[in-house]
N, C-alpha and C positions, 0 to 999 in steps of 0.2 A: 773376845775383846778386840776393839778396833786397833789397838797397838800392834797386834800380831799381823794384821794386813799391812799396816804401815811398814813394819820391820821387813816383811817379805819384799815389798816393793823397793824400799830403800836399799836392802842388801843386793837386789838384782843390779842396781846401779853401782854400788860399792865394789861388787865382785868384778864388774866390767872395768872399773878404775884400776883394780889390782892387776887384771889381765893386761891393761894398757901399759902399766909400769913395766911389765915383762918385755915390752917391745923396745925399751930405751937402753941405750948404752951409757956408760958413766960420763962420757964427754957431752952427752945431751943435757945433763942436769942443770948446767948454768946457761942454757939457751934462753934468750929472751928476744921476742920479735921486734921490739923497739926499746930505746934506751931506758924508759921509765917503767917498762912492763915487769911483772913478776917473772923470775926465772921459772923454768919448768919445775924444779924442786919446790920453790916457794908456792907456786900455784897448787901443786898436789897437796902440800902440807896445809895450805889455806883451806882446801876442801875438807880434809880429814879433821883438822882442829876446829873448824867452824861448826861442823855438824855436832861435834862433841859439846861445843859451847851452847848451841841451841838446846840440846837435850839437858844440859846442866841448868840452863835458865828455866826450863819447864820444871825440872826436879826441885829447884830452889824457890821458884816463884818470882825471881828477880834476875836481871841480866847478870850473866857470869862471863867475864872476859875469856877469850880463847887462850889456850896454852901456846907458848912459842918454843917448839922443840929446836934443838940444835940442828943446823943444816947438815944433811947427810953428804958423805963424800962419794958414795957408790949407789947404784940402783938397788942393790941388795939391802943396804941400810935404809933407803927410802921406803922400800916395800915393807921392811920390818917395822918401821915407825907407823906406817899406815895400818898395817895389820894389828899392831898393839892398840892404836887409837880406835880401830874398828871394834875390837873385842871389848874395850872399856865402854864405848858408846852403846854396844849391844847390851852389856850388863846393866847400864843405867836405864836404857829403854825398858828392859824386862822388869825393872823395879818400880817403874812409874805406876801410880795408882790412878783410878778413874777420877778422883778428886783433883789430882795434879793435871790431868789431861783437860779437865774442864775449867780450871782456875784461870783467871785473867792474868796475863803476863804482859808487861810493857817492854817493848823492844824498839829502839830507834824511833821514838815518838809515836809508836802505834801500840794499841792495846788489843789483845786478842786472846782467845782461849789457848791453852797449852797445845792442844792437838793442831790448831791452825798454825801455831808457830812451828811445830814439827813439820807440817806440810810445806811451810816456807823454807825450812832448812833443806828439805829434799829438793825443792825447786832450785835453791841456791847451789846445791851440789850438782844437779843436772846441768845448770847453766855453766858452771866452771869446768865440769867434765867435758862439755862441748868445746871449751877453749883448749883443754889438754889435747883433745883429738885434733884440733886445728894446729897446735904446736907440732904434734907428731907428723902431720902432713908436711908442714913447713920445713922440718928437718929431714924429710925424705923417706919417712917410713910408709911403705905401701900396704903391707899386710897388717891390718888393724882388727881388733876384736869387734864384735857386735856391740851396740850401745848399751845393751843389758846382758846379763848372764843369769840364766835360771838354774 
């Protein structure tokens, strides 16, 4: 089924995000490159909660707002939150039916099949993960993981 290929590809990016979190120190979590930017923690949680939102939207056939978890105080808490959301998202992906993947879902004024929305979710995650890599460079981290992890 096409969802298995999607999950493998998505997880290669999510694993890289988890590896990237391991490079941060607690004092980095509130870093923001400009006044109105998301903090590092907010950006990472935006990634993990948004992907869950997209999957829930496909599962339910209608937009499902993302969860807003409590902001972590440590990198370990951040990683635990992302791991928890990752496991829930994986379970939800595994439960999707062919019908749900093919149904038309409206999101942000666009209508598309569920599978297309999932691909947009992965693109969204990749885009923001690139921003997290940039944040890491801006705070001085030199040894970073590869952009995917197989």
